[in-house]
VOPAGU-2260 file (C-alpha; in pm, 1 decimal, decimal comma):
REM VOPAGU-2260
SITE   aa  ch    i         X         Y         Z
SITE  MET   A    0     673,9    2011,5   -2374,0
SITE  ALA   A    1     612,3    1884,2   -2023,4
SITE  TRP   A    2     262,4    1890,3   -1883,0
SITE  ALA   A    3     213,2    2102,8   -1573,4
SITE  ALA   A    4    -107,5    2162,2   -1383,2
SITE  ASN   A    5    -206,2    2502,4   -1257,4
SITE  ALA   A    6    -309,5    2534,5    -892,2
SITE  THR   A    7    -677,1    2465,6    -962,0
SITE  GLU   A    8    -599,8    2158,0   -1173,1
SITE  ALA   A    9    -352,2    2031,1    -914,7
SITE  ALA   A   10    -608,5    2065,7    -636,9
SITE  ALA   A   11    -866,1    1876,5    -844,6
SITE  LEU   A   12    -617,0    1599,8    -922,8
SITE  ASN   A   13    -515,0    1571,6    -557,2
SITE  TYR   A   14    -880,1    1548,0    -457,4
SITE  GLN   A   15    -942,0    1272,2    -713,5
SITE  ALA   A   16    -630,6    1082,2    -606,5
SITE  ASN   A   17    -745,9    1092,3    -244,9
SITE  GLN   A   18   -1095,1     975,8    -340,4
SITE  ILE   A   19    -952,0     680,6    -531,7
SITE  ALA   A   20    -705,1     590,5    -257,5
SITE  MET   A   21    -970,8     605,1      15,0
SITE  ALA   A   22   -1207,7     393,7    -195,8
SITE  GLY   A   23    -930,0     139,6    -250,9
SITE  ILE   A   24    -860,4     118,0     120,7
SITE  ASP   A   25   -1231,4      89,6     200,2
SITE  HIS   A   26   -1298,6    -174,6     -63,1
SITE  PHE   A   27    -986,7    -393,1     -57,0
SITE  THR   A   28    -900,6    -420,6     313,4
SITE  ASP   A   29   -1031,9    -672,5     561,8
SITE  SER   A   30   -1173,7    -591,9     904,9
SITE  ASN   A   31    -817,1    -562,5    1040,8
SITE  GLY   A   32    -717,1    -307,8     776,2
SITE  ILE   A   33    -502,3    -551,5     576,3
SITE  LEU   A   34    -497,4    -504,4     199,7
SITE  HIS   A   35    -605,1    -801,3     -15,2
SITE  GLU   A   36    -624,3    -869,5    -385,9
SITE  VAL   A   37    -947,0   -1019,6    -515,1
SITE  CYS   A   38    -736,9   -1283,1    -691,0
SITE  GLU   A   39    -573,8   -1415,7    -370,6
SITE  PRO   A   40    -432,7   -1675,2    -333,8
SITE  ASN   A   41    -373,8   -1731,9    -708,0
SITE  CYS   A   42    -299,0   -1392,8    -857,9
SITE  GLY   A   43     -23,3   -1460,3   -1106,8
SITE  THR   A   44     277,0   -1235,8   -1146,9
SITE  ASP   A   45      83,6    -917,4   -1229,8
SITE  GLY   A   46    -165,5    -952,9    -946,5
SITE  ASP   A   47     110,3   -1026,2    -697,3
SITE  GLN   A   48     244,3    -674,0    -758,6
SITE  PHE   A   49     -67,2    -458,6    -728,1
SITE  LYS   A   50     -75,1    -423,3    -348,9
SITE  GLY   A   51     283,9    -304,4    -345,0
SITE  VAL   A   52     219,1     -48,6    -616,4
SITE  PHE   A   53     -83,2      76,8    -421,9
SITE  GLY   A   54     119,7     103,0    -100,0
SITE  ARG   A   55     407,1     279,4    -275,2
SITE  ASN   A   56     170,2     538,5    -415,6
SITE  ILE   A   57      -0,4     590,0     -79,3
SITE  GLN   A   58     343,7     660,8      66,0
SITE  TRP   A   59     414,9     904,3    -217,7
SITE  MET   A   60      87,7    1086,1    -147,1
SITE  VAL   A   61     170,6    1117,7     223,2
SITE  ASN   A   62     516,4    1254,9     155,1
SITE  ARG   A   63     398,8    1498,3    -113,9
SITE  GLY   A   64      55,0    1587,3      24,5
SITE  ASN   A   65     128,9    1920,9     187,0
SITE  ASP   A   66    -228,4    2034,5     138,7
SITE  MET   A   67    -382,9    1699,9     233,4
SITE  PRO   A   68    -619,9    1703,5     530,5
SITE  ASP   A   69    -448,5    1573,3     844,9
SITE  ALA   A   70    -716,7    1304,4     886,3
SITE  ASN   A   71    -640,0    1162,7     540,2
SITE  LYS   A   72    -267,0    1171,5     601,0
SITE  GLN   A   73    -306,0     991,4     933,7
SITE  ARG   A   74    -533,3     729,5     779,5
SITE  TYR   A   75    -274,5     659,1     510,1
SITE  ILE   A   76       5,6     634,8     765,9
SITE  ASN   A   77    -199,9     396,2     979,5
SITE  PHE   A   78    -283,3     190,2     670,6
SITE  LEU   A   79      82,9     152,8     576,8
SITE  LYS   A   80     194,7      75,5     933,0
SITE  THR   A   81     -83,6    -178,4     985,9
SITE  ASN   A   82       1,7    -361,8     666,2
SITE  ALA   A   83     377,3    -354,7     724,2
SITE  ASP   A   84     335,1    -487,2    1077,6
SITE  SER   A   85     106,6    -764,1     955,8
SITE  ILE   A   86     344,6    -863,3     677,2
SITE  TRP   A   87     632,4    -894,0     920,8
SITE  SER   A   88     430,6   -1074,1    1188,6
SITE  ASN   A   89     204,2   -1296,5     978,7
SITE  ASP   A   90     339,0   -1330,6     626,1
SITE  ARG   A   91     711,6   -1380,8     683,1
SITE  ASP   A   92     878,7   -1718,1     676,8
SITE  ASN   A   93    1067,9   -1717,1    1008,0
SITE  VAL   A   94    1355,8   -1921,5     866,4
SITE  THR   A   95    1421,4   -1749,6     533,5
SITE  ASP   A   96    1247,4   -1413,1     595,5
SITE  GLN   A   97    1071,1   -1452,8     261,2
SITE  LEU   A   98     741,8   -1268,3     218,5
SITE  GLY   A   99     431,9   -1413,6      54,2
SITE  LEU   A  100     111,9   -1283,3    -103,0
SITE  ASN   A  101    -134,8   -1290,8     185,4
SITE  TRP   A  102     -26,1   -1010,8     415,9
SITE  SER   A  103    -260,7   -1126,2     691,8
SITE  GLY   A  104    -100,6   -1472,2     682,8
SITE  PRO   A  105     -30,9   -1746,9     686,0
SITE  ASN   A  106     291,9   -1721,2     494,3
SITE  GLY   A  107     262,8   -1881,9     153,3
SITE  THR   A  108     486,9   -1931,7    -142,4
SITE  ALA   A  109     720,6   -1639,3    -186,1
SITE  THR   A  110     814,8   -1514,9    -530,4
SITE  PHE   A  111    1006,4   -1218,3    -659,5
SITE  GLU   A  112     673,3   -1042,3    -710,0
SITE  THR   A  113     528,8   -1116,2    -364,4
SITE  GLN   A  114     849,1   -1010,9    -192,0
SITE  SER   A  115     892,5    -686,8    -383,2
SITE  SER   A  116     527,1    -602,5    -324,4
SITE  ALA   A  117     551,7    -667,1      49,9
SITE  LEU   A  118     875,1    -470,9      68,4
SITE  ASP   A  119     703,9    -175,5    -100,5
SITE  ALA   A  120     455,9    -170,9     188,1
SITE  ILE   A  121     726,8    -209,0     453,4
SITE  VAL   A  122     946,7      62,2     300,3
SITE  GLY   A  123     639,5     282,7     253,5
SITE  ALA   A  124     558,3     254,0     623,9
SITE  ALA   A  125     918,7     331,1     715,3
SITE  CYS   A  126     913,3     641,2     493,7
SITE  VAL   A  127     608,3     791,8     665,4
SITE  THR   A  128     690,1     718,9    1028,3
SITE  SER   A  129     950,1     875,4    1248,0
């Protein structure tokens, strides 16, 4: 039997998700709004993925958040765009277009994990902007 929330439960879960997402943005971004892992620059394969997972879920919330306050939605969109722009401008190897861990730059060693994580943020930004 699949679990389904009623309207009251769904509203409570949406509220909690927004609280967690906002706290994550507040706590893990620098003064330019760029997301960082506390383990940078040596995160290991798991840590290299977390920012991308966070960005992907922010994008999901924006696209599914019909009852989300406009201010929250705009903050999430700005967060995704800011990070995607920084990845492309500051964390991309200009010869190979590989993407590293530190989205604010400079470009470092690119791995499967760092590239998929950065691409999650770039795709997330593309999915919420017109």
